[in-house]
C-alpha angles and dihedrals in degrees: 000000000000121000110262114219119208133162098232118098120241097260089045089054091054093045099048111123112254141161095239102041109169092164098074116086099208132121116254110257088241088062097056115106099245096145089046096052089047088054089049095049093046092051091051090050090047094049092048091049092045090056086076091220118129125209092256089052099049115114119231092216095051094131094167094057108103089203088059099041093052088059098052132067111297135231109274095242093034131275114307093237091053092048092050092049092047091050091052091046092053092044091050092057097040100059094109100032111132119239091176121214094330117132105230129202102214092191085075106090130193121222126227127226123188117228139170090253145306096297094053088044091057091043089055092049090049086060086068092065132068128237111276093028111134127249123193119208135181124258111256102020143157098310099221101048099078090066089057088059093042091051085062090050092246120154109244118208133167121253124227110282138192106249107240093225088064097058105030095275094303092119117171134155116312094225098172090053091045090055093045096049090053097041095044088054094244095114131026118237115254123235091236142009125204121202138159095221098180123055087343119222112261106010104037090230119148119208113242117246093246091055089051092054094047091047091048091050093048092050091050094050095046095032095238118158111237108203108194115192098215095177091124099036097103095035089088132130100171119151103234094206089058105025102030132233118322110254111245125255115280092245090063088067089065083084096065108132104233088189084229098126095164094052116127095178113134089234095061091117094052136264103244121120123193111201112197139176144180088232095104102021097050117356139330090218098066088068093208128140144138147225119222114198148129111301093248091058094045091049090050091052089048088059091056105126091236092057095042089051101048105023129229122351127249097005095158097044093032101045099032105031110021095037092057090042087058101041091047091043090234087134092051093054091046094049087054090053094049094051089052094049098043089046090059094046093050092050092050095050091046094050092052096047092045088060084083107058091205092075113080126201100207093189095035121232109337118259090194147354132052107285146071116207111211133188122209124198113290092255094061116090102202092212089054092046092052087050088052090051088055096045091048090056094243120151095227121120131173138157111261111228096239088062089058090068117102092220106056105132095348104093128045140193119333094004090056093047092051092048091048092047091057094044095046090219137073133206088260088058086080096042091115093044131086135183118228123195112214094181104072107051126082107256091250091051092046090059095041090046091052092052089044092053090052092047093050090049093054089052089051091051091052092048 
């Protein structure tokens, strides 16, 4: 197909408003918990009215009144009640999670810290590092995350990856090579690693449990922070008989028993940090999430000047709204609904795209998350194909695979060559791939958009 020349930039192409927008990673408005929020708010009002206390009678020092507490400065880590409810919620949904053959010391406990969401959690963790410290990221990865690291003047580098051509397009972190390169002295360990271990953005790949164990052991040995973006962990509809158990959150592998009972290292309780949020499993607008990490890490974050100055985060939404959503298991019921709805959407889109055998789904039909990773034929450049969609006046948009790489337009010359050599991949490795979000569109538009994409791809091939 000929190169299509248009005047818009790459990012503008992706962002152009369209009817069939597979690029935007948002939930569909029909999947926001409006009825559930109404139920919660009415119960809050009902409980307040039932207390029989008027505004004039209310005591300024009523420290046990939830309605008063949520309006005041909060505990640095979050209110004890919210932390307890969140822990119970995570435990309820982790019963069958797989920790492999790792021998776990269950006396090792992770602490929780309430945040305004995953992005803020990552930003707070970055405050534990110094300018110039090195962060490794996956390739491809969540395309906006690298700018959080760069805003802290951290040096972002790609970690060793499995080349997609070697495993049918699946890709993933090459953990064994990563360990070998560092422990053989060929590569210095980073200060931090960022990854999306479950239903990865953009590929949908989930890291096998054995790789999680190996990475956790490596991080503990070399005192490297592993920041796991677990925003999609619970958005999971796998059939365990077919797909196997879901691997446990990375923070669970802090419990690995090292057999080093005499160790006095600061990392003795592990270095894995799971960053979670209600963004994808309830509603983005509640702006409530959490950090799950060893106590020493959480205590260090709680001493951040911003936290000490203002107190805990999200006291109103967290203590009054989400605490009730968790205690009444409204969030649990809604999570089951979302998993059912997203599973149906993912399967519909996959069925449509697989009508044309030239489109490959390297990681199969998603069993969780928001995204479908597709591979076009080798001769199709997904950026040029997106430009072709726009030039032809179609309403289809998606995110080209190369634009999911953290290093597009950021490194030049020898620095880029060295980075690519370590990673084993480049941005152009993903030129024939694309990320499609199945969460945002109405179901009718999802199906129409899938067929429109196929139709436009056939036109592109003829051209």
